[in-house]
FIDOMI-260589 format. One line per 10 residues: number of its first residue (from 0); their letters; for each residue y, x, z of C-alpha. Coordinates in Angstrom, 3 decimals, decimal comma. Layout:
# FIDOMI-260589
NUM) A) Y:X:Z  ...
# end
This chain:
# FIDOMI-260589
0) MKVNVKFGTA) -10,681:1,223:13,989  -10,632:3,391:10,885  -13,170:2,150:8,199  -14,687:4,582:5,742  -17,107:3,917:2,818  -19,392:6,699:1,623  -22,090:7,111:-1,002  -25,169:8,688:0,528  -28,565:8,375:2,128  -28,238:6,776:5,448
10) EKETSEITLL) -31,105:8,449:7,197  -29,728:11,784:6,168  -26,170:11,151:7,608  -24,903:12,793:10,861  -23,544:10,377:13,403  -23,449:9,267:17,101  -25,402:6,122:16,258  -26,556:4,177:13,162  -27,134:0,388:12,957  -30,078:-1,174:11,285
20) GIFEGAEKLT) -30,478:-4,862:10,795  -33,880:-6,461:11,546  -34,789:-10,053:10,614  -36,720:-12,061:13,115  -40,352:-12,485:11,987  -39,861:-10,379:8,811  -43,148:-9,627:7,168  -41,843:-6,319:5,795  -38,946:-4,102:6,524  -35,904:-3,903:4,162
30) SIVASFDTAL) -35,735:-0,857:2,215  -33,180:1,046:4,300  -35,057:0,158:7,567  -38,261:1,387:5,952  -36,746:4,692:5,073  -35,562:5,169:8,640  -38,972:4,165:9,961  -40,723:6,794:7,662  -38,181:9,347:8,692  -38,968:8,604:12,300
40) GGIISDILKR) -42,612:8,593:12,051  -43,124:4,997:12,228  -41,308:4,228:15,624  -39,494:1,230:14,336  -42,867:-0,404:13,097  -44,395:0,465:16,482  -41,411:-1,187:18,346  -41,827:-4,303:16,352  -45,622:-4,334:16,768  -45,384:-4,041:20,527
50) RDFKGKQNET) -42,662:-6,920:20,490  -40,228:-4,755:22,300  -37,637:-5,999:19,638  -38,158:-9,357:17,941  -35,037:-9,441:15,716  -33,620:-12,447:17,407  -29,940:-13,000:16,465  -27,616:-10,466:18,170  -30,586:-8,874:20,018  -29,892:-5,052:20,236
60) LVFPTYGKIP) -32,155:-2,094:21,020  -30,968:1,457:21,078  -33,128:4,442:21,102  -32,724:8,299:20,616  -34,036:10,013:17,615  -34,781:13,429:19,333  -33,593:15,428:16,271  -36,136:13,977:13,794  -33,033:12,732:11,633  -29,374:13,804:11,841
70) TRRVMLVGLG) -28,137:10,579:13,640  -28,425:11,033:17,390  -29,259:7,361:17,996  -30,392:4,391:16,127  -29,473:0,776:17,328  -31,681:-2,044:15,998  -29,635:-5,359:15,557  -31,221:-8,763:15,437  -30,159:-10,887:12,289  -32,204:-13,976:13,355
80) KRELKARSGD) -34,536:-15,817:10,908  -34,199:-15,562:7,197  -33,652:-19,162:6,131  -34,729:-18,935:2,480  -35,471:-21,427:-0,260  -37,000:-21,143:-3,707  -35,114:-22,284:-6,822  -36,053:-21,545:-10,456  -38,269:-18,626:-9,420  -35,480:-17,082:-7,197
90) VLLTNPALFL) -35,667:-16,813:-3,424  -32,213:-17,738:-2,144  -30,534:-18,275:1,129  -30,467:-21,871:2,491  -26,907:-21,440:3,856  -25,083:-18,186:2,410  -21,974:-18,908:4,642  -24,090:-19,103:7,767  -25,916:-15,913:6,754  -22,695:-14,064:6,407
100) DKIRQASGVS) -21,623:-15,157:9,837  -24,805:-13,878:11,282  -23,762:-10,641:9,803  -20,418:-10,879:11,433  -21,935:-11,873:14,732  -24,505:-8,902:14,718  -21,684:-6,535:13,670  -19,341:-7,648:16,475  -22,242:-7,525:19,104  -23,224:-4,009:18,016
110) AKRVQDMGLK) -19,704:-2,594:17,837  -18,860:-3,951:21,242  -22,133:-2,276:22,643  -21,416:1,054:20,928  -17,868:0,761:22,382  -19,376:0,221:26,023  -21,546:3,148:25,520  -18,455:5,245:25,133  -19,170:6,352:21,628  -16,235:6,903:19,140
120) SLISTLHEFD) -17,982:6,283:15,824  -20,816:4,456:14,194  -22,564:4,159:10,810  -23,504:0,643:9,597  -26,117:-0,349:7,041  -25,932:-4,135:7,693  -24,062:-4,691:4,303  -27,010:-3,747:2,167  -30,025:-6,153:1,812  -33,030:-6,410:-0,654
130) SYNRDVSVQS) -32,933:-8,575:-3,847  -33,918:-11,860:-2,146  -30,226:-12,076:-0,949  -28,818:-11,945:-4,536  -26,831:-15,139:-3,939  -24,513:-13,205:-1,442  -22,736:-10,254:-2,875  -22,780:-6,873:-1,216  -18,940:-7,142:-1,305  -19,131:-10,285:0,894
140) CAEAVVTGSI) -21,702:-8,541:3,154  -19,444:-5,501:3,593  -16,499:-7,771:4,462  -18,597:-9,603:6,973  -19,721:-6,260:8,555  -16,182:-4,843:8,882  -14,684:-8,160:10,104  -17,294:-8,558:12,811  -17,034:-4,995:13,910  -13,154:-4,921:14,184
150) LGAYQFTKYK) -12,925:-8,292:15,697  -15,924:-7,713:18,132  -14,555:-4,443:19,458  -11,160:-5,901:19,996  -9,420:-5,233:23,454  -6,082:-6,156:24,762  -5,076:-3,326:26,934  -1,231:-3,327:26,780  -0,654:-4,094:30,227  -3,479:-1,920:31,693
160) TSEPEEIKKV) -2,328:1,052:33,754  -5,524:3,091:33,035  -5,099:6,580:31,440  -5,601:6,275:27,628  -8,780:8,449:27,781  -10,357:6,153:30,247  -10,230:3,110:27,702  -13,384:3,212:25,601  -12,704:2,624:21,980  -14,603:2,898:18,706
170) ENLTLIVSKK) -12,354:4,818:16,396  -14,462:5,116:13,147  -16,783:2,828:11,260  -18,635:4,218:8,205  -20,427:2,001:5,743  -23,083:4,147:3,881  -23,845:2,805:0,301  -27,164:3,916:-1,162  -26,478:2,951:-4,753  -23,396:4,434:-6,296
180) ALLPQVQSGA) -22,982:1,383:-8,562  -22,315:-0,674:-5,450  -19,568:1,537:-4,143  -16,649:-0,224:-5,666  -17,847:-3,548:-4,296  -18,350:-2,267:-0,736  -15,011:-0,492:-0,783  -13,134:-3,631:-1,963  -14,918:-5,906:0,727  -14,210:-3,325:3,421
190) RSAEIISEAV) -10,598:-2,909:2,566  -9,991:-6,733:2,585  -11,869:-7,185:5,854  -9,762:-4,373:7,402  -6,492:-5,853:6,305  -7,352:-9,349:7,337  -9,012:-8,367:10,624  -6,002:-6,172:11,708  -3,801:-9,316:11,135  -6,155:-11,377:13,382
200) CFVRDLGNMP) -5,912:-8,650:16,188  -2,167:-8,820:15,709  -2,269:-12,531:16,271  -4,645:-12,100:19,171  -2,211:-9,638:20,832  0,735:-12,035:20,447  -1,156:-14,820:22,177  -2,496:-12,587:24,985  0,957:-11,275:25,877  2,736:-13,011:28,714
210) ACDTTPTFLA) 5,529:-15,451:27,881  7,929:-13,331:29,795  7,714:-10,849:26,736  6,647:-13,218:23,954  9,990:-15,182:23,799  11,361:-17,070:20,873  13,637:-13,984:20,170  10,668:-11,689:20,387  8,750:-13,752:17,801  11,906:-13,766:15,586
220) NTAKQIAKES) 12,273:-9,883:15,798  8,566:-9,675:15,080  8,870:-11,730:11,848  11,811:-9,484:10,967  9,678:-6,429:11,418  6,891:-8,027:9,176  9,565:-8,717:6,558  10,819:-5,268:6,645  7,476:-3,650:6,439  6,570:-5,691:3,202
230) KLRCEILSKP) 9,974:-6,148:1,811  10,036:-9,867:2,280  12,911:-12,292:2,817  13,373:-13,372:6,468  16,042:-15,597:7,936  16,438:-16,655:11,662  18,326:-19,740:12,465  19,955:-19,938:15,838  21,690:-22,877:17,669  24,746:-23,123:15,437
240) QMKSLGMGGL) 22,815:-23,398:12,341  20,261:-25,862:13,912  23,152:-28,140:14,870  24,651:-27,871:11,453  21,256:-28,895:9,918  20,598:-31,717:12,497  17,711:-30,152:14,132  17,724:-32,473:17,058  13,948:-32,099:17,953  14,060:-28,403:18,251
250) LGTSQGSTQP) 17,404:-28,398:20,053  16,435:-31,160:22,514  13,198:-29,486:23,467  14,978:-26,219:24,067  17,457:-27,699:26,641  15,493:-26,798:29,771  15,234:-23,090:29,056  17,722:-20,181:29,240  15,927:-18,583:26,262  17,538:-19,576:23,073
260) PKFIIIEYNA) 15,485:-21,366:20,440  14,768:-19,753:17,007  13,822:-21,076:13,650  11,874:-18,497:11,570  11,878:-18,584:7,828  9,908:-15,965:6,161  9,172:-15,894:2,449  6,459:-14,120:0,553  7,554:-14,008:-3,092  9,246:-17,547:-2,888
270) RDGRGGKANP) 13,003:-18,299:-2,734  14,651:-20,907:-0,748  14,375:-23,979:-2,917  18,104:-24,194:-3,317  18,351:-23,080:-7,099  15,390:-20,448:-6,624  11,756:-20,523:-7,303  10,144:-23,890:-6,599  6,737:-25,189:-5,492  5,688:-22,677:-2,947
280) IVLVGKGITF) 2,866:-23,167:-0,360  4,601:-23,896:2,937  2,960:-22,940:6,218  4,367:-24,359:9,357  3,456:-22,956:12,769  4,239:-24,372:16,255  5,983:-21,776:18,428  6,162:-23,103:21,993  6,193:-19,598:23,680  5,558:-21,265:27,124
290) DSGGISIKPA) 4,796:-24,951:27,786  5,186:-26,091:31,331  5,370:-29,711:30,010  9,143:-29,891:30,876  10,084:-32,750:33,185  6,754:-34,290:32,596  5,357:-31,189:34,248  1,693:-30,109:33,793  -0,601:-29,486:36,788  -0,414:-26,002:38,226
300) KDMEKMKYDM) -4,090:-25,252:37,421  -4,545:-23,313:34,267  -0,785:-23,507:33,417  -0,892:-19,706:32,755  -2,861:-20,528:29,602  0,165:-22,321:28,121  1,425:-18,962:26,893  -0,984:-19,667:23,998  1,059:-22,663:22,852  2,482:-20,404:20,171
310) AGAAAVLGTI) -0,757:-19,680:18,580  0,172:-21,673:15,373  3,359:-19,682:15,038  1,419:-16,379:15,440  -1,147:-17,558:12,882  1,478:-18,015:10,288  2,995:-14,663:11,015  -0,469:-13,150:10,770  -1,292:-14,902:7,418  2,046:-13,723:5,850
320) KAIAVLKIPL) 1,424:-10,256:7,165  -2,133:-10,164:5,512  -1,277:-11,695:2,099  1,551:-9,270:1,728  -0,569:-6,371:2,068  -3,348:-7,971:0,027  -0,681:-8,843:-2,688  -2,018:-12,331:-3,316  -0,203:-13,677:-6,367  1,301:-16,850:-4,872
330) DVVGLIPCTE) 4,669:-18,020:-3,465  4,154:-18,824:0,347  6,774:-19,767:2,842  6,323:-19,568:6,672  8,399:-21,956:8,795  8,353:-21,461:12,478  10,251:-23,454:15,158  10,365:-21,411:18,397  11,330:-22,422:21,967  10,148:-22,636:25,584
340) NLPSGGALKP) 9,450:-26,112:27,125  10,632:-25,912:30,718  12,181:-28,203:33,353  15,689:-27,736:34,599  18,876:-29,732:35,363  19,761:-29,715:31,565  16,236:-30,459:30,270  15,199:-33,280:28,067  14,142:-36,446:29,937  11,624:-39,103:29,354
350) GDVLRSITGK) 13,475:-41,955:27,807  15,901:-39,720:25,887  16,332:-40,235:22,173  16,608:-37,352:19,688  17,678:-37,381:15,942  15,611:-35,142:13,753  16,641:-33,258:10,755  15,400:-36,167:8,539  17,686:-38,563:10,454  14,729:-40,345:12,016
360) TIEIISTDAE) 15,206:-40,983:15,674  12,597:-40,100:18,381  12,151:-41,760:21,765  10,739:-39,124:24,156  8,104:-40,891:26,280  6,595:-37,444:27,586  8,364:-34,246:27,392  4,897:-32,669:27,265  4,354:-34,026:23,801  7,067:-31,473:22,603
370) GRVILADALG) 5,052:-29,668:19,903  5,170:-32,717:17,452  8,955:-33,009:18,245  9,739:-29,517:17,009  7,473:-29,635:14,187  9,225:-32,832:12,904  12,155:-30,595:12,205  10,080:-27,962:10,543  8,406:-30,440:8,154  11,727:-31,917:7,413
380) YAKRYKPQCV) 13,077:-28,666:6,541  10,041:-27,927:4,210  11,142:-30,618:1,873  14,011:-28,451:0,470  11,304:-26,112:-1,025  9,792:-28,943:-3,117  6,519:-27,612:-1,773  3,292:-27,592:-3,660  1,766:-28,392:-0,310  2,450:-28,012:3,339
390) IDMATLTGAC) -0,052:-26,898:6,006  0,902:-26,882:9,654  -1,037:-25,131:12,443  -0,383:-26,257:16,020  -1,996:-26,233:19,467  -0,979:-29,844:19,445  -3,218:-32,030:21,793  -5,674:-31,735:24,534  -7,104:-34,926:23,031  -8,313:-32,887:20,156
400) VVALGTVATG) -10,282:-30,633:22,496  -11,872:-33,681:24,081  -13,002:-34,976:20,696  -14,130:-31,716:19,043  -14,544:-29,140:21,918  -13,814:-25,441:21,132  -15,953:-24,835:18,021  -14,000:-27,011:15,238  -10,327:-27,286:14,537  -9,187:-30,962:14,024
410) MFGNNEELKE) -7,893:-31,644:10,462  -5,672:-34,396:9,280  -3,879:-34,922:5,919  -2,772:-37,115:3,117  -4,273:-35,349:0,126  -8,034:-35,421:-0,577  -8,012:-32,242:-2,791  -6,153:-30,179:-0,334  -8,259:-31,396:2,717  -11,433:-30,445:0,593
420) RVKKAGEASF) -10,071:-27,016:-0,059  -9,293:-26,441:3,480  -12,634:-27,515:4,492  -14,375:-25,223:2,013  -12,196:-22,345:3,254  -13,234:-23,135:6,694  -16,956:-22,982:5,882  -16,476:-19,698:3,969  -14,609:-18,007:6,813  -16,515:-19,901:9,637
430) ERVWELPLWE) -13,174:-21,095:11,099  -14,415:-24,540:10,523  -12,520:-27,830:10,481  -13,363:-31,430:11,101  -11,372:-34,331:9,642  -10,167:-37,137:11,770  -8,687:-40,353:10,408  -4,988:-41,056:9,830  -5,496:-44,901:9,470  -2,336:-47,013:9,590
440) EYDEQIKSDI) -3,647:-49,042:12,536  -2,870:-46,009:14,705  0,750:-46,168:13,595  1,153:-49,130:15,781  0,655:-46,889:18,965  3,779:-44,869:18,133  6,284:-47,673:17,402  9,309:-47,525:19,582  11,245:-50,483:20,862  14,642:-48,501:20,733
450) ADIKNVGGSW) 14,161:-45,747:18,080  12,371:-45,228:14,738  9,287:-43,733:16,554  8,157:-42,473:19,990  6,361:-39,236:20,676  3,267:-40,480:22,547  0,968:-43,222:21,588  -0,796:-44,056:24,806  -3,995:-42,986:26,471  -6,445:-43,117:23,480
460) GGAITGACFL) -6,682:-41,276:20,295  -4,153:-38,768:21,296  -5,125:-36,254:18,582  -4,806:-39,030:15,886  -1,479:-40,543:17,215  -0,004:-36,920:17,273  -0,896:-36,529:13,672  0,466:-39,904:12,722  3,789:-38,834:14,332  3,932:-35,733:12,071
470) KKFVEDFPWV) 2,988:-37,870:9,062  6,308:-39,838:9,524  8,266:-36,506:8,571  6,020:-35,397:5,648  7,306:-37,851:3,073  5,441:-37,507:-0,299  4,233:-33,836:-0,432  0,600:-32,997:-0,025  0,035:-32,038:3,620  -2,678:-31,026:6,067
480) HLDIAGTAMA) -2,270:-30,779:9,884  -4,672:-28,451:11,836  -4,843:-29,078:15,497  -6,033:-25,639:16,972  -5,666:-26,585:20,634  -9,453:-26,053:21,118  -9,859:-23,040:19,059  -6,750:-20,979:19,704  -8,098:-19,531:23,018  -11,537:-18,658:24,153
490) EKDSPYTPKG) -12,679:-19,049:27,644  -15,685:-16,733:27,359  -16,722:-13,904:25,139  -18,627:-14,672:21,943  -19,994:-12,141:19,323  -16,848:-11,323:17,605  -14,300:-13,271:19,763  -13,563:-11,866:23,241  -12,191:-14,062:25,945  -8,465:-14,804:25,312
500) GTGVGVRLMV) -6,493:-15,425:22,093  -8,799:-15,861:19,016  -6,415:-15,434:16,272  -7,814:-18,662:14,655  -6,097:-19,785:11,432  -5,532:-16,351:9,760  -8,965:-15,914:8,196  -8,988:-19,623:7,320  -5,561:-19,511:5,569  -6,129:-16,178:3,839
510) QLLRDWTPLP) -9,411:-17,525:2,488  -7,805:-20,692:1,260  -4,942:-18,689:-0,507  -7,358:-16,054:-2,002  -9,138:-19,092:-3,742  -5,998:-20,937:-4,655  -5,531:-22,764:-7,958  -2,572:-25,006:-8,473  -2,932:-28,513:-6,962  -3,344:-31,323:-9,560
520) TRK) 0,079:-32,953:-10,057  0,182:-36,311:-8,145  0,733:-39,359:-10,519
# end
């Protein structure tokens, strides 16, 4: 979807359809909606009076203009109730982050409906509101509109055999700016949203592709392409280098597959920590491109969804892709261990013991708890960068889905400041996180009788014991673990997230990095 920003008068613009936002229970129309109402002879006021449209969140109503104004159709989009509060004489939003997500939702729903109508372009005015919204910038509103529109209209059609012209697609979104002074803000918000949303769609594509195509080698080549496009440093480690480094976790997990494992290193600005620039932010992503469970094989039902087990890896690639185009002034490294987890005569067996890159030994209780085993090598490798912090993203445990469902990502960590920043970025992006404990009592569950640690801690608290396992390989750098098992894949459509891969983690990480200031030095 191409995004345009234009100074003009919305009701005088020619288009296939123009979107207007209506608040539920509003006593008066916003200035833009009022202008359209006047130009159309009061039809919007009449619709509201007759209660044919109430302005409920994500409600839509389309009607033709019959040539009264240049646009052929108008779509009214419900924005829900205005939750306002008074403070020092101002009228402010109760929850600005929620308000912006309502804009994303309304934009996503309307873009999808426009697409289903077979229209190729639309004009949106949802980024401009009256002065009572002064605590939310027009730039933020523009970013929310573009984000919601692009993500809501997302389709995965790579494997469809339909003729291209049969696939309905919105090609152009135009934001009309009524005040020239606001033009730079709207342009900035729209451009940032376009870059970030395209990265999210890229991640969704990777997740939605079948595992026969999205192999470890494919992910490695994708990383190389991202690096080439943005002139980044990328190195791919194969089996010989892994053996030399002692990456027993990744090598052991890969034993059952004919696909060779890969360890992706992609660096934005940062160097390798061996005499180069120090203290980058390191992002780690779990790259299990298909997870059968290995010898501890999963039930056949829903196993096809295990192609999404590389969602953490894809999110790291998408984040690097976005920040490189945005030119965020930070040093960031992506580390991605990639393999399939399959059963075969040579596969890893329950009871086997692996030695990780750190030297710690791991007793394998279940080969279906493989994500933490490959991440152990990635977290151990991260140490050589002397990282400012490390954040890993992984579809780690079904237990996290049981605990938090599909709305919140589970968060664990060893640094209060870093956890607070991730939480704040989650609220702003609406990719929200919820902290679970890492108390020492849970460590007892992963003690092994024959090795340093075992990879499963029993029936209870699985998300926590999985995170406790990772903690053993973190050492002393600030670290946050994000369990995205419940948020990486959607079982049904929502306003700007169609069924399938969600691309979760990209908007959260980009928000965190855009707001970044150096972490306080630990004493």
